[in-house]
C-alpha positions in Angstrom: -6.3 -13.1 -11.5 -8.7 -10.3 -12.4 -11.4 -8.1 -10.5 -13.8 -11.4 -11.3 -12.1 -13.3 -9.8 -11.7 -12.2 -6.7 -14.8 -11.9 -4.3 -16.0 -8.9 -3.4 -15.3 -7.7 -0.4 -18.2 -8.0 2.2 -19.8 -5.0 3.4 -20.6 -6.3 7.0 -16.5 -6.4 7.0 -15.1 -4.6 10.3 -13.6 -2.0 10.2 -10.0 -2.1 11.5 -8.1 1.1 11.1 -9.8 4.7 10.7 -7.8 7.8 10.4 -10.5 11.1 11.8 -9.0 14.3 11.1 -4.8 14.1 10.6 -3.7 17.8 10.1 -0.2 17.4 9.8 2.3 20.8 9.1 6.4 21.6 8.8 6.7 24.8 9.2 4.5 26.7 7.1 4.1 24.2 4.8 0.4 22.1 5.3 0.8 18.9 4.7 -2.9 17.4 5.6 -6.3 18.8 5.9 -8.8 17.2 8.1 -7.7 14.0 6.1 -10.3 10.9 7.3 -9.7 7.2 6.3 -11.1 3.9 6.2 -10.4 1.0 6.0 -11.9 -2.3 6.0 -10.6 -6.3 7.0 -9.0 -7.7 4.1 -10.0 -4.2 2.1 -7.0 -3.7 -0.8 -7.7 0.3 -0.4 -5.7 3.0 -3.4 -4.0 6.1 -2.4 -3.5 8.5 -4.9 -2.7 11.1 -6.0 0.3 13.8 -7.2 3.1 14.5 -5.9 3.2 16.1 -3.0 0.3 15.7 -2.4 -0.2 14.5 0.9 0.6 10.4 1.0 3.7 9.8 2.1 3.3 12.2 5.5 -0.5 10.2 6.4 1.0 6.7 6.1 5.0 8.5 8.0 2.0 8.9 10.5 0.4 5.8 10.7 3.5 4.0 10.8 5.2 6.5 13.3 7.8 8.0 12.0 5.6 11.4 12.6 2.7 12.3 15.9 0.0 14.6 13.4 -0.8 17.8 14.8 -4.3 16.8 15.7 -6.6 13.6 14.4 -7.1 10.9 15.8 -5.8 6.6 14.6 -8.6 4.2 15.9 -6.5 0.8 15.3 -9.0 -2.3 15.8 -11.6 -0.3 18.3 -8.7 1.4 20.0 -7.7 4.5 20.1 -3.7 4.6 19.7 -0.3 7.1 19.1 1.9 5.6 17.5 5.7 7.0 18.5 7.7 5.1 16.8 8.0 2.8 13.2 8.2 0.2 16.6 5.6 0.7 18.0 3.7 0.7 14.8 5.2 -2.8 13.5 3.9 -4.4 16.9 0.9 -3.7 16.2 1.5 -5.6 12.9 2.2 -2.0 10.8 4.1 -2.4 7.9 5.1 -0.3 5.7 7.8 -0.8 2.9 8.9 2.7 1.7 10.2 4.2 -1.5 13.7 4.6 0.3 13.6 1.6 1.4 14.8 1.1 4.4 17.3 -1.7 3.5 20.8 -1.9 5.6 22.8 -1.5 2.4 26.3 -3.0 3.7 25.0 -6.6 5.1 23.1 -9.6 3.0 20.5 -10.1 1.9 18.7 -12.4 3.7 20.0 -10.9 6.9 18.4 -7.5 5.4 14.5 -10.2 5.4 15.0 -11.1 9.2 16.7 -7.4 11.1 14.7 -7.1 13.5 13.3 -10.7 14.2 16.5 -12.8 14.1 16.6 -16.6 14.3 18.6 -18.2 16.6 20.6 -21.0 17.6 22.6 -22.3 21.3 25.7 -23.8 20.5 27.3 -24.6 23.9 24.8 -22.6 26.1 25.6 -19.6 23.4 23.2 -18.3 21.5 24.4 -17.0 18.3 22.3 -15.7 14.4 20.9 -18.9 13.1 22.4 -17.7 9.7 21.8 -21.3 7.8 18.1 -21.1 8.4 17.9 -17.4 7.5 19.8 -18.5 4.0 17.3 -20.9 3.3 13.5 -18.4 4.3 15.4 -15.6 2.7 15.7 -17.9 -0.9 12.4 -19.6 -0.1 10.4 -16.0 0.0 12.0 -14.8 -2.4 11.5 -17.7 -4.4 8.1 -17.9 -4.1 7.5 -14.6 -5.0 9.1 -15.2 -7.7 12.3 -13.0 -7.6 15.8 -13.7 -9.1 18.9 -11.8 -7.3 22.5 -13.7 -7.7 22.7 -15.0 -3.6 20.5 -14.3 -0.8 24.2 -13.6 0.2 24.9 -10.6 -1.1 25.4 -7.1 0.1 22.2 -5.5 -1.0 24.0 -2.0 -2.4 25.3 -4.7 -4.8 21.9 -4.8 -5.7 19.6 -4.0 -8.6 17.0 -1.0 -7.2 14.4 -3.4 -8.8 16.0 -6.3 -6.6 16.3 -4.2 -3.9 12.4 -2.8 -3.9 12.3 -7.3 -4.0 14.0 -7.4 -1.5 12.0 -4.5 1.2 8.3 -6.0 -0.8 9.1 -10.0 0.0 10.5 -8.9 4.1 7.6 -7.2 4.9 4.9 -9.7 3.0 6.4 -12.5 5.5 6.7 -10.8 8.5 2.2 -11.0 8.3 1.0 -8.0 9.4 -2.6 -7.0 10.2 -1.9 -3.9 7.5 1.0 -3.9 5.0 1.7 -0.5 3.7 3.3 -0.3 -0.3 4.4 3.4 -0.7 4.8 2.8 -4.9 6.0 -0.3 -4.8 6.1 -0.8 -8.6 8.4 2.1 -9.3 12.1 0.1 -9.4 10.4 -3.1 -10.7 10.4 -4.3 -13.8 7.5 -5.5 -15.8 7.9 -9.7 -14.4 9.0 -8.2 -11.4 6.2 -6.4 -10.8 3.9 -8.8 -12.4 4.5 -11.1 -9.2 3.6 -8.5 -6.9 1.1 -7.4 -7.9 0.0 -11.0 -8.8 0.7 -11.7 -4.6 -1.3 -8.2 -3.7 -4.0 -9.9 -5.9 -3.4 -13.8 -3.7 -3.4 -11.4 -0.3 -6.4 -9.4 -1.7 -8.5 -12.7 -2.4 -7.2 -14.3 0.5 -9.2 -11.3 2.5 -6.6 -11.9 5.6 -4.4 -8.5 5.9 -5.6 -5.1 5.2 -3.4 -3.3 2.5 -2.8 0.6 1.2 -1.4 1.0 -1.7 0.2 4.3 -2.8 0.5 3.9 -6.5 0.3 6.2 -9.8 -0.3 3.7 -12.6 -3.8 3.8 -13.0 -4.2 0.2 -14.4 -2.6 -1.1 -11.5 -5.4 0.4 -9.1 -8.0 -1.3 -11.3 -6.1 -4.5 -11.0 -6.0 -4.9 -7.5 -7.6 -2.8 -5.8 -11.6 -2.7 -4.4 -11.5 0.8 -3.0 -10.0 4.6 -4.1 -8.8 7.2 -2.0 -7.9 10.6 -3.9 -5.8 13.1 -2.3 -5.1 16.5 -3.4 -3.5 19.6 -1.7 -3.8 17.3 1.5 -7.5 16.8 1.5 -9.0 13.8 0.4 -11.4 14.8 -2.1 -12.9 11.5 -4.1 -13.5 8.2 -1.8 -15.1 5.0 -4.5 -15.4 1.7 -5.1 -12.7 0.3 -8.4 -16.5 -1.2 -9.3 -17.8 1.7 -9.3 -15.6 3.7 -12.0 -13.3 3.5 -14.6 -9.4 4.8 -14.8 -11.4 6.3 -17.6 -13.2 8.5 -15.6 -10.5 8.0 -12.6 -7.8 9.5 -14.7 -10.7 12.7 -16.2 -11.4 13.5 -12.4 -8.1 13.4 -10.9 -6.5 16.4 -13.7 -9.7 18.3 -12.9 -7.2 19.0 -10.0 -8.9 22.2 -8.3 -10.0 21.4 -4.8 -13.6 19.0 -4.4 -16.0 21.4 -6.1 -14.4 20.6 -9.0 -13.5 16.7 -8.5 -17.2 16.2 -7.5 -18.1 18.2 -10.7 -16.5 16.4 -12.8 -16.8 12.4 -10.8 -21.1 14.3 -11.6 -20.2 14.7 -15.2 -18.0 12.0 -16.0 -21.2 9.9 -14.1 -23.9 11.9 -16.6 -22.0 10.9 -20.0 -21.6 6.8 -19.0 -25.2 7.5 -18.5 -26.7 8.6 -21.5 -23.8 6.7 -23.9 -24.8 3.0 -22.6 -25.8 1.1 -24.8 -29.7 0.9 -24.8 -32.1 -3.2 -25.3 -31.6 -3.3 -28.6 -27.8 -2.4 -28.8 -28.1 1.4 -30.2 -26.1 4.1 -28.1 -28.9 6.7 -25.7 -27.3 9.0 -27.5 
């Protein structure tokens, strides 16, 4: 599905999440400095930046792993404080991390339903409904086009790409309000990546779940995202819609890499260059 096939996000779409002036340090290391982001209902937001820019710290604060030193989180109009990942998930915030958080010695289908297992009663005893979980897990993975030897396989017997696929499928099918994906395609092959991108695009078309996507591949940003936040040295230095910029412009801005002023200057320069190189009505260059 191409960008032009996706309806634009309504400008009146409600803001579902605000992280305001978030700061976080680890000892002498400053990870985030007054970072503020907004996420609308149904929006796909790309969070980009170099390694060490603070992306993972920011989402771990949203997910309840870390507490901010300062700043607030407003979720669905109310200020919230998540003391644990369990609390964040209870509010409908699901996160797939780079380390996946899978339990290697358990089967694929058990991993798919960790914390939300299906049960049945036999002779008054509450037992795991393994048959139902196996069937549902296979359906989920088949829907994504993900091939694994068997849902009975232990996770540690799978390839890196297959493990990533299981983690993504587990989060998507928990029906989250906000889905945070931390480099979900990093370990996937071309075909598996295409299926996951297709699913993100389908979710974007439906506008039923808001997504924060951490990704380094800028081509993928412009394929499935509505807006870009560029995080540099713990600060958001660029906030732009994908429809108002391009991959080439983003790369040039990222290369500036010297803070807000340099980023703003690079963006202005690119905007000027683009303006003066657009074709005229007669088909000739303005330059």
